[in-house]
Structure formats: C-alpha cells, structure tokens
C-alpha positions in Angstrom: -14.2 -17.8 -16.9 -17.0 -19.8 -18.5 -18.9 -18.0 -21.3 -21.4 -19.3 -23.8 -22.1 -17.6 -27.1 -25.5 -18.2 -28.8 -24.9 -17.3 -32.5 -28.7 -17.6 -33.2 -30.0 -15.3 -30.4 -29.9 -12.1 -32.4 -27.9 -10.5 -29.6 -24.5 -9.2 -30.7 -21.7 -11.4 -29.4 -19.9 -8.5 -27.7 -23.1 -7.8 -25.7 -23.4 -11.5 -24.7 -19.8 -11.3 -23.5 -20.4 -8.1 -21.6 -23.6 -9.5 -19.9 -22.0 -12.7 -18.9 -18.8 -11.2 -17.5 -20.8 -8.5 -15.7 -23.0 -11.2 -14.2 -20.0 -13.2 -13.1 -18.6 -10.2 -11.4 -21.9 -9.5 -9.6 -22.3 -13.1 -8.4 -18.6 -13.2 -7.4 -17.8 -15.9 -9.9 -15.1 -13.3 -10.8 -13.8 -11.6 -7.7 -11.9 -8.3 -7.3 -8.4 -8.7 -8.5 -9.1 -11.7 -10.8 -7.4 -11.5 -14.1 -9.5 -11.8 -17.3 -8.3 -14.0 -20.2 -6.4 -12.1 -22.8 -8.4 -10.9 -25.8 -6.6 -13.3 -28.1 -7.1 -16.3 -25.8 -10.8 -15.7 -25.2 -11.4 -15.0 -28.9 -9.8 -18.3 -29.8 -11.7 -20.1 -27.1 -15.1 -18.7 -28.2 -14.1 -18.8 -31.9 -14.9 -15.2 -32.5 -13.0 -12.2 -33.9 -10.6 -10.7 -31.4 -12.0 -7.2 -32.1 -15.3 -8.5 -30.7 -13.7 -9.4 -27.4 -11.7 -6.1 -27.4 -14.9 -4.2 -27.8 -16.6 -6.0 -24.9 -13.6 -5.5 -22.7 -13.6 -1.8 -23.6 -17.2 -1.4 -22.5 -16.5 -3.2 -19.2 -13.5 -1.0 -18.7 -15.7 2.1 -19.3 -18.2 0.8 -16.7 -15.2 0.5 -14.3 -15.9 -3.2 -13.7 -12.4 -4.0 -15.0 -9.2 -2.1 -15.0 -6.2 -2.4 -17.3 -2.8 -2.8 -15.9 -0.4 -1.9 -18.8 1.7 -4.8 -19.9 -0.1 -7.2 -17.6 -3.7 -7.4 -18.5 -7.3 -6.7 -17.4 -8.4 -7.3 -13.8 -11.7 -7.2 -12.0 -12.1 -3.8 -10.2 -13.3 -3.1 -6.7 -17.0 -2.1 -7.2 -18.5 0.2 -4.5 -21.4 -1.3 -2.6 -24.0 1.2 -3.8 -23.0 0.8 -7.4 -22.9 -3.0 -7.0 -26.5 -2.9 -5.7 -27.6 -0.8 -8.7 -26.0 -3.1 -11.2 -27.5 -6.1 -9.6 -30.9 -4.5 -9.6 -30.6 -3.6 -13.3 -29.5 -7.2 -14.1 -32.5 -8.6 -12.2 -34.8 -6.1 -13.9 -33.7 -7.2 -17.3 -34.3 -10.9 -16.5 -37.7 -10.2 -14.9 -38.7 -8.0 -17.8 -38.2 -11.0 -20.2 -40.1 -13.3 -17.8 -43.0 -10.8 -17.6 -43.2 -10.5 -21.4 -43.2 -14.3 -21.7 -45.9 -14.7 -19.1 -48.1 -12.2 -20.8 -47.5 -13.8 -24.2 -48.5 -17.2 -22.7 -51.6 -15.7 -21.1 -50.5 -16.4 -17.6 -52.3 -14.1 -15.1 -50.0 -11.9 -12.9 -50.8 -13.6 -9.6 -50.0 -17.0 -11.1 -46.8 -15.7 -12.6 -45.8 -14.3 -9.2 -46.5 -17.6 -7.5 -44.4 -19.5 -10.1 -41.5 -17.0 -9.4 -41.9 -17.5 -5.6 -41.9 -21.3 -6.0 -38.7 -21.2 -8.1 -37.1 -18.7 -5.8 -37.8 -20.9 -2.7 -36.7 -24.1 -4.4 -33.4 -22.6 -5.6 -32.8 -20.8 -2.3 -33.3 -24.0 -0.2 -31.0 -25.9 -2.5 -28.2 -23.4 -2.0 -28.5 -23.2 1.8 -27.6 -26.8 2.2 
C-alpha cells in the first residue's frame, strides 16, 4: 500500500490516509480480502502518530470499506456494485470540483476547460489500452 502524506496541504493527515486508501480500493489497487498494514507499521512508515492511522481506519471501517477480523487485522471488504459506483462518482466529483475552481481562478472559459479535460482523458485512456 503506497501512501503519500503532504504535511503542508492543510488537509488533516487522517483524511489524506482515508482518501488515498478509499481511492486504492475503488481502483482495485487494494482488492477485496487484501489485508491493510497494521496501525503501528503504517504509522511508523508514514512517521505519524499511531492514533492518526487508527482514526483513519475507524472511518474506513464505518464506511464498510474495510472489516476488522479480531486478532488478525483489517481487510478490504466486498463493496456492492451500486455503492461502489456512488463512491467512485463522489471521488470524481471532488477532483473535478477542484479542477473547475482552478480553471475559473485562471480565467479559462468552460468550453476550453472541457476540451483540456477531454484531451487529457483521451491521452491517458489510449496509454492504458496498450
């Protein structure tokens, strides 16, 4: 599990951990049944307080994205298709919201911003189909 923490972003570390693990589950970087690193191990790896990781894991557990198996650890849960689609849409909405705000701040017209998005989408999609 590869996570990056930006200590200067202003976003609480536990939220960064939640967002990145959620995204890895949605993109199948973490698959159903995969075990998450222990709180202690991940905290040491990221050089953060173990309570921060514990808090992030608790939120993921409340979202039913991970499940705790007593004495063994945390594992990625099976996520129902409809729920999976809603979570993916919410993740995309969050990213596109930031992109829209940035485009407006830069004074880029909507049609030009949409064309930039389409170009990026097509380039990335064609690279991944090879």
